[in-house]
C-alpha positions in Angstrom: -77.4 -17.9 1.6 -80.8 -19.9 2.2 -81.7 -19.0 -1.8 -77.9 -21.2 -2.3 -78.8 -24.0 0.0 -82.3 -24.4 -1.5 -80.8 -25.0 -5.3 -78.9 -27.3 -3.9 -75.6 -25.7 -5.0 -72.6 -27.4 -3.8 -69.2 -25.5 -2.9 -68.0 -25.9 -6.3 -71.0 -24.7 -8.0 -71.8 -21.8 -5.9 -68.2 -20.5 -7.2 -69.2 -21.6 -11.3 -72.5 -19.6 -10.8 -70.8 -16.2 -9.3 -68.6 -16.8 -12.5 -65.1 -16.5 -10.4 -63.7 -20.2 -10.7 -62.8 -21.1 -14.1 -62.5 -24.3 -16.1 -59.4 -24.4 -18.3 -60.1 -28.2 -19.0 -60.8 -28.2 -15.4 -62.5 -30.0 -12.3 -63.3 -27.0 -10.9 -66.3 -25.0 -12.8 -68.5 -26.5 -15.5 -66.9 -29.8 -15.6 -67.3 -30.9 -12.3 -71.1 -31.4 -13.0 -70.5 -33.1 -15.6 -67.7 -35.7 -14.4 -70.4 -36.2 -11.4 -72.9 -36.9 -13.6 -71.5 -39.3 -15.6 -70.1 -41.2 -12.6 -73.5 -41.6 -11.2 -74.7 -42.7 -14.5 -72.0 -45.3 -14.7 -71.7 -46.4 -11.3 -68.8 -44.8 -11.2 -67.0 -45.3 -14.5 -65.3 -42.0 -15.7 -62.5 -43.8 -18.0 -64.0 -41.6 -21.1 -64.7 -38.9 -19.2 -61.5 -37.4 -21.2 -58.3 -37.0 -20.3 -58.4 -33.2 -19.5 -61.1 -34.2 -16.4 -58.6 -36.7 -15.1 -55.1 -35.0 -14.7 -54.0 -32.6 -11.9 -52.5 -30.5 -14.4 -56.1 -29.1 -15.3 -57.0 -27.6 -12.0 -56.8 -24.1 -11.8 -58.3 -20.9 -12.1 -59.0 -18.5 -14.9 -57.6 -14.7 -14.8 -55.1 -13.6 -12.2 -55.3 -11.9 -8.8 -53.7 -9.0 -7.9 -50.7 -9.5 -5.6 -49.7 -5.8 -5.2 -50.9 -5.9 -1.8 -50.3 -9.6 -0.7 -47.8 -11.8 -3.1 -47.6 -15.8 -1.7 -44.4 -15.5 -3.9 -43.0 -13.2 -1.7 -44.4 -14.0 1.7 -43.0 -17.8 0.9 -39.4 -16.4 1.8 -40.3 -13.5 4.0 -39.5 -13.9 7.6 -40.1 -10.7 10.4 -37.4 -10.5 12.7 -38.3 -7.8 14.4 -36.2 -4.5 15.6 -32.9 -6.3 17.4 -31.3 -4.6 20.5 -29.5 -5.6 23.1 -31.1 -5.2 27.0 -29.7 -6.9 30.1 -26.5 -8.3 28.3 -29.3 -10.4 26.2 -31.1 -10.2 22.6 -34.9 -8.6 22.6 -36.7 -8.9 19.6 -39.5 -6.1 19.1 -42.3 -6.4 16.8 -45.1 -5.0 15.7 -48.6 -6.3 14.8 -51.7 -4.6 14.0 -55.4 -6.3 13.9 -57.6 -4.6 11.4 -60.4 -5.7 8.6 -59.5 -5.8 5.0 -60.6 -7.2 1.8 -58.4 -9.9 0.2 -58.2 -11.6 -2.8 -58.5 -15.4 -2.7 -59.0 -16.5 -6.5 -59.4 -14.3 -9.3 -62.3 -11.9 -8.5 -63.5 -13.6 -5.1 -62.9 -10.9 -2.4 -62.9 -12.2 0.9 -63.9 -9.9 3.8 -61.1 -10.7 6.3 -59.7 -9.8 9.5 -55.9 -9.7 9.2 -52.7 -8.9 11.5 -50.4 -6.5 9.7 -53.0 -6.2 6.8 -52.7 -9.8 5.6 -53.6 -13.3 5.6 -51.9 -15.4 6.8 -50.3 -12.2 9.3 -46.1 -12.1 8.9 -43.8 -15.0 10.3 -42.6 -14.1 13.0 -38.9 -15.6 13.7 -36.4 -15.4 16.7 -33.6 -17.6 18.2 -34.2 -19.7 21.3 -33.2 -17.4 24.3 -34.0 -14.1 22.5 -36.7 -12.0 24.5 -39.8 -11.3 22.5 -41.4 -8.2 22.6 -45.0 -8.1 20.6 -46.3 -4.6 20.6 -49.9 -5.1 19.8 -52.6 -2.6 18.2 -56.2 -3.3 17.5 -57.1 -1.0 15.0 -60.5 -3.2 14.2 -63.8 -2.9 15.4 -64.0 -6.0 17.2 -62.1 -7.0 20.1 -58.8 -9.5 19.2 -56.1 -10.9 21.1 -52.6 -12.8 20.1 -52.0 -16.5 21.4 -48.4 -17.6 21.1 -47.9 -21.8 20.7 -44.8 -21.9 23.4 -44.0 -20.9 26.7 -44.8 -18.1 28.4 -46.5 -16.2 31.2 -50.4 -16.9 32.2 -50.9 -13.4 31.8 -49.1 -13.4 28.2 -51.3 -16.3 26.8 -53.9 -13.9 24.6 -57.2 -15.5 26.1 -58.3 -13.3 29.0 -56.7 -10.0 28.4 -58.9 -9.0 25.5 -57.6 -5.8 23.3 -60.3 -3.8 22.7 -61.0 -1.7 19.3 -58.3 1.1 19.6 -56.5 -0.3 22.5 -53.1 -1.9 22.6 -51.2 -4.5 24.6 -47.5 -5.4 24.7 -46.7 -9.5 25.3 -43.5 -10.1 26.2 -41.6 -13.5 26.7 -38.8 -15.7 26.3 -38.5 -17.5 23.2 -38.7 -21.5 23.6 -38.6 -24.2 22.8 -37.0 -23.8 19.6 -39.5 -25.3 16.5 -42.1 -24.5 14.3 -45.2 -22.3 16.0 -47.6 -20.4 15.3 -50.0 -17.8 16.5 -53.7 -16.7 16.1 -56.3 -14.5 18.0 -57.8 -16.3 20.9 -61.2 -14.2 21.4 -64.5 -15.8 21.8 -66.1 -17.1 19.2 -62.9 -18.5 18.3 -63.7 -20.5 14.9 -65.3 -17.2 13.5 -61.7 -14.8 14.6 -59.6 -18.1 13.1 -61.4 -18.5 10.1 -61.8 -14.4 9.4 -57.6 -15.1 9.1 -56.1 -14.0 12.4 -53.3 -16.4 12.3 -49.9 -16.8 11.2 -46.8 -18.4 11.4 -44.1 -18.4 14.6 -40.9 -20.2 14.1 -38.1 -20.5 17.0 -34.9 -21.4 16.0 -32.6 -23.6 17.8 -29.6 -22.0 19.5 -27.2 -23.3 17.8 -28.8 -23.1 14.5 -29.6 -25.2 11.5 -28.4 -27.2 8.4 -28.2 -24.3 5.4 -31.3 -24.5 3.6 -33.7 -22.8 1.0 -36.4 -22.5 3.6 -39.9 -21.2 3.0 -43.4 -21.1 5.3 -46.6 -22.9 4.2 -49.6 -21.8 5.8 -52.7 -24.2 4.8 -55.8 -22.3 4.7 -59.0 -21.8 3.6 -62.2 -19.5 2.8 -65.7 -19.6 3.4 -66.7 -17.3 0.6 -70.7 -17.6 1.1 -70.8 -17.8 4.6 -72.4 -21.3 4.8 -69.7 -23.0 7.1 -68.2 -24.6 4.8 -64.7 -23.5 2.6 -65.0 -22.9 -0.9 -61.5 -21.7 -1.7 -58.4 -23.9 -0.1 -54.8 -22.8 -0.4 -51.4 -22.5 0.6 -50.5 -19.1 1.7 -54.0 -18.1 1.2 -54.2 -17.6 -3.1 -55.9 -20.7 -5.1 -53.7 -22.3 -7.4 -50.9 -19.4 -6.6 -47.9 -22.0 -6.7 -49.5 -23.7 -10.1 -49.1 -20.3 -11.7 -46.5 -19.3 -10.3 -44.1 -22.5 -9.4 -41.8 -22.0 -6.6 -37.9 -21.8 -8.4 -35.7 -24.5 -6.0 -32.1 -25.7 -6.9 -31.5 -29.3 -8.2 -29.8 -31.1 -5.2 -29.9 -27.9 -2.7 -31.6 -28.9 0.9 -35.2 -27.6 1.0 -36.7 -26.7 4.6 -40.7 -25.8 4.4 -41.8 -24.7 7.6 -45.7 -26.0 7.4 -48.7 -25.4 9.6 -52.6 -26.1 9.1 -54.8 -23.4 10.2 -57.9 -24.9 8.4 -60.9 -24.7 10.0 -64.6 -26.3 9.3 -62.5 -29.1 8.1 -61.1 -31.6 10.2 -58.3 -33.0 8.5 -55.8 -31.4 6.0 -52.7 -32.8 4.4 -49.7 -32.5 2.4 -48.3 -34.8 -0.6 -45.1 -34.2 -2.5 -44.6 -35.8 -6.0 -42.0 -37.9 -7.2 -40.2 -37.2 -4.0 -40.4 -38.2 0.2 -39.5 -35.5 3.1 -37.9 -36.0 6.3 -41.1 -35.0 8.6 -40.1 -33.2 12.3 -43.2 -32.7 14.2 -43.3 -29.3 15.6 -39.9 -29.0 14.3 -38.6 -29.8 18.3 -36.8 -32.9 17.5 -33.8 -33.3 16.1 -34.1 -36.2 14.4 -37.1 -36.9 11.9 -40.0 -38.8 12.9 -40.6 -40.2 9.1 -39.3 -39.9 5.9 -42.7 -39.9 3.7 -44.2 -38.2 0.9 -47.6 -37.6 2.6 -48.5 -36.0 5.9 -51.9 -35.4 7.8 -52.2 -32.3 9.7 -55.2 -31.7 12.2 -56.0 -28.2 13.0 -53.2 -26.3 14.4 -51.1 -28.9 13.7 -47.6 -28.2 12.0 -44.0 -29.8 11.1 -41.2 -29.4 9.7 -40.6 -30.9 6.1 -36.9 -31.2 5.0 -36.1 -32.8 1.0 -34.0 -32.1 -2.3 -34.9 -32.7 -5.7 -32.3 -35.1 -7.5 -33.9 -34.4 -11.1 -34.8 -31.2 -12.9 -38.2 -30.4 -13.8 -41.5 -29.0 -12.4 -43.1 -31.8 -9.6 -46.2 -31.1 -8.3 -47.0 -30.7 -4.4 -50.8 -30.5 -3.1 -53.6 -31.7 -0.4 -54.2 -35.4 -0.8 -57.8 -34.5 0.2 -58.3 -34.6 -3.5 -61.6 -32.0 -2.9 -59.4 -29.4 -1.3 -56.5 -29.4 -4.5 -59.2 -29.4 -6.9 -60.7 -26.3 -5.2 -57.0 -24.3 -4.9 -55.1 -26.3 -2.9 -52.3 -27.0 -5.7 -48.8 -26.1 -6.5 -45.8 -27.0 -8.5 -41.9 -27.0 -7.3 -39.8 -25.9 -10.7 -36.5 -27.4 -9.7 -33.3 -25.7 -12.3 -30.2 -27.1 -12.5 
């Protein structure tokens, strides 16, 4: 690690040297140092650097990621409702969650040693309805103590802070599903930063009892990965795999309501953001209010901040969405909506 720092490698140059992030006319890889050099030599004028260097569309990776273990396209609309049963006149939903060590591919050829819930990062998207009783059976199959801390309402002994679950042990969390909204869950074992950056987090959705308007629903967990362990992220993404939704655009129907459940779990960076091209969205902070707080095309997110974005596209075609922190976009946090008639 010290050798990397001594050579003055930036987070982009480290990946370029490792031969993992390709260029395809990109701001990733070799063209980065070239553009930066032109900026320095010309006092910031990069107008003649070439159209391929100024286009969002040129940013991507070469090669492909093996999605047989985790496919961000499938994860996008996959909700874990648990096993439903009736007890005491009410609905109980029982979930099974494990913690384990697993290697995940976050960009072509870039393998990250993660700690994961149910063998995937993010963990499964837990979903319930306001008023349900939740029972989460947590089994720690890893070598380290872990917990699950749920954002929402629950008793103190279900908070996932003090009741450490050791290697090979099991613990059952049980509490009522409230309040309705877009939440998250994550490990709360110290050192907290390590357990989150390693991948122990997921989305947690509680629907209002009366439901919401029918929509095409999807989950977008904004995350990043410190692949050379220098306390800086080298890869940024939505749902783990860099540029996945650029290479595999998200298909939606023209005029159909889209509801995106968005959460930022990015470690090391204070602020993340979400920007839609050629469109605005209604934003519901934490998803706990009936009325949107704003109508916009860019939303900033601190760590742990989350909400619901609702929008429609009135024109067919491919429309970009990405972080409006440009560095994040250039390093993987970029995708496309493919709007169909």
